[in-house]
N, C-alpha and C positions, 0 to 999 in steps of 0.2 A: 392655541392661544399664546400671544409673544409674552414673556415672561422677562422682565427687566432686572438684573441683579446689580448691584454695586458695581461687581467686578466688569461687566460687560460695559456698563457705561464709562467706567474710569480706561478699559482698551479703547471703546469708540473716541471718547474725548483726546486720550494719548494721540491716536490714529489722526483725528482731525487736525487738531492744535500741532502736531510734529514737534514735540517738545525735548525730545532727546536726541536733538542734531548736535554736532561737533561745534565749538565756540566759534570757527570760521565760516560756516553755514549757516549759524544763528546772525552771525553780526552781517553777512551778506544780504539775509533776509530784510534786517533792521536798515541797511545802507539802501537796499531797493526800494523798501518802503520811502523813506526819506526821498529818495529822488523823484519817485512818481508823486509825491505830497507835494513837491514845488516844480512840479511839470505844469505846464500850460492846459491840461486837461479840468479845469475846475467844474464839479459835481460829477466826476467820475474817479476821482482818485481811489476810492475805495473798491469801486469794483474792478478796476484794472488792477490795482494791489492784490485783493484776493485771488483773481484769476490768474495772475502770474506765479503766485503761490502755490496754487493746486498745479498749474503745468509744471513748475521746477520742483515741486514738493519740498517747498519751503515753510520754515516755522511761519504760523499764521499769524500768531501773536506778535511778533518781531516786527512782521510787515506792517500790521496794523501801527503797531508803536512807530513805527519810521513814518508812518502816512501821517499821524496827527502829529508829527513835531510842527507841522504849518498850522499853528493856532490862529485864531481870526484877526489877532491884534498885529500878527506879523503880515498878513496876506496884503494888504494896501501899499506898504512901505516896500514888501519884498517884489510884487507885481510890478509897480512903478519903477523900481529902479533895473527891475530884469527889461521892460519896456524901454528905458533909457538906453542900457547898453544896446538892445537891438537894434534902437533907433540910430543909436551910434555906428554901430556895425555895418548896417545898410544905408546909411546916410538919409534916412528918413526925417522930416520936421514932424513936430506937432503943428496939428489944424490951429490957423490962426483962432485967437480966443476961446479956444479950447474949453477952459474952466466955465467960463459964462455961457456956452454954447450947450454944453453936458447940462449944465443946471436947468436951462430953456427946455430940457427936455421934458422935465416934470410938468412943465406947464401944459402940456399938451391935453387935449380931451379925453383922451379914450387910452388906453393901453397898449394897444396895436399901433397906434400913432407914436406914443413915446418910444417903443421899440425900434419902429421904422427911423426915427429921428437919432436916437442912440447909435444904431448899426450903421446908419450912412456918417455920423461922425466918427465913430470908432475903426472903420474899414480900414483907413490907411494905416491904422497901429495894429494890424492884424499880424502881420508879416516878423515887425520888430518883437510884437509880445510873444510870438512863438519863438521866434529863434531866442531871445533874450532869455527868457525862462527857463527852455530847454538848454541853454548852455551853463546856465547858471544853478540845475539842477543837478548836474555833474559831479561838479566839486564838492557839493552839499552830501551826496550820496557817498562818495569818498569819502569824507571827514567822516559822518555818521557811519560807516563800515569802522574806521580806524577806530574810532572811538570806542563804538562797542565790542571791537575785539579787545581792544586792550582791557576794558572792564571786564566783558566774562574771564578773560585770560587769568586777570588778578583775582578775581573772585574763584577760580579754580585752584590758585595757588594757595590762595587764605584757606580754603577749606580742606586744602591736603595738610597744611601747617596744623591745622585744628585737629585732625584726624590722628596725626602722629605722635 
């Protein structure tokens, strides 16, 4: 019979979460999570982030923290601005009468018809959306890395000063 002790659970959780990394690796995990969190892969952020955390043996908690920086109230303005950036870079234009056409997709009789109409309307924006949000995610990840590293190093100095 398998018997769990408190110490065995703690060792397993430490190995799973990878919490004893250096400040640079922890900040890198946070920055990676932030970059993925603002990437164009909506709905897959957590899966991608955790997969990369396991592949690169990074702090899973730090990756999740970075992933969850992209809160729901940031998403619409961020992805709109990122799509506008991508459209500007690619020379794309918004479809004519876009807001009213998007609103009318909800008037379709079935879910399948709605999704087909929305897909047809949004297809010209796929490349600008992808390019813009990928390009914007990189500096967000770098800023998150720098901020997390500064915070972790300051915290380490503060703890060292308290112990002295």
